[in-house]
C-alpha positions as CSV (number, residue, x, y, z in Angstrom):
1,M,-144.6,137.5,70.5
2,S,-147.4,139.4,72.1
3,R,-147.1,142.9,73.6
4,R,-147.1,141.4,77.1
5,S,-144.3,138.9,76.2
6,W,-142.2,141.7,74.7
7,I,-142.6,143.7,77.9
8,Q,-141.6,140.7,80.0
9,F,-138.6,140.1,77.7
10,G,-137.5,143.7,78.1
11,F,-137.7,143.6,81.9
12,L,-135.9,140.2,82.0
13,A,-133.0,141.5,79.9
14,A,-132.8,144.7,82.0
15,F,-132.9,142.8,85.3
16,W,-130.3,140.2,84.3
17,G,-128.0,142.8,82.8
18,A,-128.2,144.9,86.0
19,S,-127.0,142.0,88.1
20,Y,-123.3,142.9,87.5
21,L,-124.0,146.6,88.4
22,F,-125.6,145.5,91.7
23,I,-122.7,143.2,92.5
24,K,-120.2,146.0,91.8
25,V,-122.0,148.5,94.0
26,A,-122.1,146.0,96.9
27,L,-118.4,145.1,96.5
28,D,-117.3,148.7,96.5
29,D,-119.0,149.1,99.9
30,V,-118.6,146.7,102.8
31,F,-119.8,143.4,101.4
32,E,-117.4,140.6,100.5
33,P,-118.2,138.0,97.7
34,P,-119.4,135.1,100.1
35,M,-121.9,137.4,101.8
36,I,-123.1,138.7,98.5
37,V,-123.7,135.2,97.2
38,F,-125.5,134.1,100.4
39,L,-127.8,137.1,100.5
40,R,-128.5,137.0,96.8
41,T,-129.5,133.3,96.8
42,A,-131.4,133.5,100.1
43,L,-133.5,136.4,98.8
44,A,-134.1,134.6,95.5
45,A,-135.3,131.5,97.4
46,L,-137.7,133.6,99.4
47,V,-139.2,134.9,96.1
48,L,-139.2,131.5,94.3
49,V,-140.2,129.0,97.0
50,P,-143.9,130.2,97.2
51,F,-144.2,129.7,93.4
52,A,-142.7,126.2,93.7
53,L,-145.0,125.3,96.6
54,K,-148.0,126.5,94.7
55,S,-147.0,124.1,91.8
56,G,-146.7,121.2,94.2
57,A,-143.5,120.0,92.4
58,L,-141.1,120.4,95.4
59,G,-142.2,117.0,96.6
60,E,-140.6,115.4,93.6
61,L,-137.2,116.5,94.7
62,R,-137.3,114.9,98.2
63,S,-135.6,111.8,96.9
64,R,-133.1,113.8,95.0
65,V,-131.5,116.0,97.6
66,G,-128.0,115.0,96.7
67,V,-128.6,115.8,93.0
68,V,-130.1,119.2,93.9
69,A,-127.2,120.0,96.2
70,F,-124.6,119.1,93.6
71,L,-126.5,121.1,90.9
72,A,-126.7,124.1,93.3
73,L,-122.9,123.9,93.8
74,L,-122.1,123.5,90.2
75,Q,-124.6,125.8,88.6
76,V,-125.3,128.5,91.2
77,A,-123.1,128.8,94.3
78,A,-119.7,128.3,92.6
79,P,-120.4,130.4,89.5
80,F,-122.0,133.2,91.6
81,M,-118.9,133.1,93.9
82,L,-116.5,133.2,91.0
83,I,-118.3,136.1,89.4
84,S,-118.4,138.1,92.6
85,F,-114.6,137.5,93.3
86,G,-113.9,138.3,89.6
87,Q,-115.7,141.6,89.8
88,E,-113.3,142.7,92.5
89,H,-110.8,143.1,89.7
90,I,-112.8,143.9,86.5
91,S,-115.6,146.2,85.6
92,S,-119.3,145.2,85.7
93,S,-119.7,145.7,82.0
94,L,-116.8,143.3,81.2
95,A,-118.2,140.7,83.6
96,G,-121.6,140.9,81.8
97,I,-120.0,140.4,78.4
98,L,-117.8,137.4,79.6
99,V,-120.7,135.6,81.1
100,A,-122.2,135.5,77.6
101,T,-119.6,132.8,76.7
102,A,-121.9,130.1,78.4
103,P,-123.4,129.0,75.1
104,I,-119.9,128.6,73.6
105,F,-119.0,126.3,76.5
106,T,-122.2,124.4,76.1
107,F,-121.3,123.5,72.5
108,L,-117.7,122.8,73.3
109,L,-118.8,120.3,76.0
110,A,-121.2,118.7,73.5
111,I,-118.2,117.3,71.7
112,W,-117.8,114.8,74.6
113,I,-121.2,114.9,76.2
114,S,-124.0,115.1,73.7
115,Q,-123.7,113.8,70.1
116,E,-127.0,115.4,69.0
117,E,-126.0,118.9,70.2
118,R,-122.6,119.1,68.6
119,A,-121.8,122.2,66.7
120,H,-121.1,121.9,63.0
121,G,-120.2,124.4,60.3
122,V,-121.4,127.9,61.2
123,G,-121.8,126.8,64.8
124,L,-118.1,125.9,65.0
125,A,-117.3,129.2,63.5
126,G,-119.3,130.9,66.2
127,V,-117.3,129.1,68.9
128,G,-114.1,130.4,67.2
129,L,-115.4,133.9,67.1
130,G,-116.4,133.8,70.8
131,I,-113.0,132.5,71.8
132,V,-111.3,135.4,69.8
133,G,-113.6,137.8,71.7
134,V,-112.6,136.4,75.1
135,V,-108.9,136.7,74.2
136,L,-109.4,140.2,73.0
137,L,-111.1,141.3,76.1
138,L,-108.8,139.6,78.5
139,G,-105.6,140.5,76.6
140,I,-106.4,144.1,75.7
141,D,-109.5,145.5,77.4
142,A,-109.3,144.1,81.0
143,G,-106.4,146.3,82.1
144,G,-105.0,146.0,85.6
145,G,-102.4,143.4,84.9
146,A,-102.4,139.9,86.4
147,A,-105.2,140.7,88.9
148,A,-107.6,141.8,86.1
149,L,-106.7,138.8,84.0
150,A,-107.4,136.4,87.0
151,G,-110.7,138.2,87.6
152,G,-111.8,137.8,84.0
153,L,-110.8,134.1,84.0
154,M,-112.9,133.6,87.1
155,V,-116.0,135.0,85.3
156,V,-115.2,132.8,82.2
157,L,-114.9,129.8,84.5
158,A,-118.3,130.6,86.0
159,S,-119.7,130.4,82.5
160,L,-118.2,126.9,82.2
161,G,-120.0,126.0,85.4
162,Y,-123.3,127.2,83.9
163,A,-122.8,125.0,80.8
164,L,-121.8,121.9,82.9
165,G,-124.8,122.5,85.1
166,A,-127.2,122.7,82.1
167,Y,-126.1,119.2,81.0
168,Y,-126.3,117.8,84.6
169,L,-129.8,119.2,85.0
170,K,-130.9,117.7,81.7
171,R,-129.6,114.3,82.6
172,N,-130.8,114.1,86.2
173,L,-133.8,116.4,86.7
174,S,-135.6,116.4,83.4
175,G,-139.4,116.3,83.6
176,I,-139.6,118.2,86.9
177,E,-141.2,121.6,87.1
178,P,-138.4,124.1,86.4
179,T,-139.6,126.6,89.0
180,A,-139.3,123.9,91.7
181,I,-135.7,123.1,90.5
182,V,-134.6,126.7,90.6
183,A,-136.2,127.4,94.0
184,A,-134.6,124.3,95.5
185,T,-131.2,125.1,94.0
186,M,-131.3,128.7,95.2
187,A,-132.2,127.5,98.8
188,A,-129.4,124.9,98.7
189,S,-127.0,127.5,97.4
190,A,-127.8,129.8,100.3
191,L,-127.1,127.0,102.7
192,I,-123.8,126.2,100.9
193,A,-122.7,129.9,101.0
194,A,-123.8,130.5,104.6
195,P,-120.7,129.0,106.4
196,F,-118.4,131.1,104.2
197,A,-120.5,134.2,104.6
198,A,-120.3,133.9,108.4
199,F,-116.6,134.8,108.2
200,Y,-117.4,137.9,106.2
201,V,-120.0,139.7,108.2
202,P,-119.5,143.5,107.5
203,S,-117.6,145.2,110.3
204,S,-119.4,148.5,109.7
205,A,-122.9,149.5,108.6
206,P,-123.4,149.3,104.8
207,S,-124.6,152.2,102.8
208,V,-128.2,152.5,101.7
209,E,-127.0,152.1,98.1
210,A,-125.3,148.8,98.9
211,V,-128.3,147.4,100.8
212,A,-130.6,148.4,98.0
213,S,-128.3,146.9,95.4
214,L,-128.2,143.5,97.2
215,A,-132.0,143.6,97.6
216,A,-132.4,144.3,93.9
217,L,-129.9,141.6,93.0
218,G,-131.6,138.9,95.0
219,V,-135.3,139.8,94.4
220,L,-135.2,141.3,90.9
221,G,-131.9,140.1,89.3
222,T,-132.4,136.5,90.5
223,G,-135.8,135.7,91.9
224,V,-138.2,137.7,89.8
225,S,-136.0,137.2,86.7
226,F,-136.5,133.4,86.9
227,V,-140.2,133.8,87.2
228,L,-140.3,136.0,84.1
229,F,-138.0,133.6,82.3
230,Y,-140.2,130.6,82.9
231,S,-143.3,132.6,82.1
232,L,-141.7,133.4,78.7
233,I,-140.8,129.7,78.1
234,A,-144.5,128.8,78.7
235,T,-145.8,131.5,76.4
236,V,-143.3,131.9,73.6
237,G,-141.1,128.8,73.9
238,P,-137.6,128.1,75.1
239,A,-135.9,129.2,71.8
240,K,-137.3,132.7,71.9
241,A,-137.0,133.1,75.6
242,S,-133.3,132.1,75.5
243,L,-132.5,135.1,73.3
244,V,-132.3,137.2,76.5
245,A,-128.9,135.7,77.0
246,Y,-127.7,137.8,74.0
247,I,-129.5,141.0,75.0
248,A,-128.5,141.2,78.7
249,P,-124.8,141.9,78.1
250,G,-125.8,145.0,76.2
251,F,-127.7,146.2,79.3
252,A,-124.7,145.4,81.5
253,V,-122.5,147.6,79.3
254,V,-124.9,150.5,79.3
255,Y,-125.4,150.3,83.1
256,G,-121.6,150.1,83.7
257,V,-120.7,153.0,81.4
258,V,-123.6,155.3,82.3
259,L,-124.0,154.7,86.1
260,L,-120.5,153.6,87.1
261,D,-118.5,155.6,84.6
262,E,-116.7,152.5,83.3
263,S,-114.8,152.9,80.1
264,F,-116.1,151.7,76.8
265,T,-113.3,151.2,74.3
266,L,-113.1,149.9,70.7
267,A,-111.8,146.6,72.2
268,T,-114.9,146.4,74.4
269,A,-117.2,146.9,71.4
270,A,-115.3,144.4,69.3
271,G,-115.2,141.8,72.2
272,L,-119.0,142.3,72.8
273,L,-119.8,141.7,69.2
274,L,-117.5,138.7,68.9
275,I,-118.7,137.0,72.0
276,V,-122.4,137.7,71.6
277,G,-122.4,137.0,67.9
278,G,-120.3,133.9,68.4
279,S,-122.6,132.6,71.1
280,W,-125.6,133.2,68.9
281,L,-124.1,131.2,66.0
282,A,-122.9,128.4,68.3
283,A,-126.3,128.1,70.0
284,E,-128.3,128.4,66.8
285,G,-125.9,126.8,64.4
286,R,-127.2,129.2,61.6
287,L,-126.8,132.7,60.3
288,P,-129.6,135.1,61.3
289,W,-131.1,135.1,57.9
290,Q,-131.2,131.3,57.5
291,P,-134.3,129.3,58.6
292,K,-134.0,127.5,61.9
293,R,-133.5,123.8,61.9
294,A,-135.5,121.5,64.1
295,K,-134.3,120.7,67.6
296,L,-132.3,124.0,67.8
297,G,-132.8,126.4,70.7
298,A,-133.0,123.8,73.5
299,P,-129.3,124.0,74.4
300,A,-129.4,127.8,74.5
301,A,-132.4,127.7,76.7
302,A,-130.8,125.2,79.0
303,T,-127.8,127.5,79.3
304,A,-129.9,130.6,79.9
305,E,-131.7,128.8,82.7
306,A,-128.4,128.4,84.4
307,T,-127.2,132.0,84.1
308,R,-127.5,135.3,86.0
């Protein structure tokens, strides 16, 4: 990759990894999950829609409003809501790690959905490692009893939504400019979340930190991040661009530990390695030192498109 691509890659991983920090700061203030999801997606739409209009691809979606609405619910609104509710009970760093299970779900679903993308050999071993990592984190590292377990499971369920959404997108909206799809789904997600957010208008003025966190979450962690992601896809290809899904959890852990004073235990480290390493093997179907087979990388990119 060029120097510019590396810089874009670094900013993308940093922005996506910071999303969980921003959510946690807003939750610890006066904002409730539905309001966070609404503001996040609305701000992202404001960033992305001008790019989509410039490409002229939004017109292709006029006859597919129902498809876009369902994709928004499955891949954005519901996962974002689950993550926000889940983070009421678990740390931001743990949420960032658990979201990295999306590639594992992608390949588990391939058993029933996509014959050509089924995991074999090393890929199946990666799925197993990832599952062990989830069990380790939820069973040992989450803490907080039943509430923390439920919060962690919400985040894992959000990853399942990302994986399902990737397959739904591939089957129903392939060939359409990606930026237009993301802009439309973010706008639709804001509309979906708006009625719920109306019941959770803050009763008191939020802090400057909370407002800044939500602004950063919507503009940087969602809107600008997708612009960077698709720019990388265009310049270095989907396989390399999708590697950000394995780097962002590391940033989430660093932010949580350094800025929010969250704990980092041996179980956290082991779970991070198992989930990220297992996701890598499941998505790539190879060991890092082995040559890449043809057709690999696309599922990982499809999943990365859905996340954050």
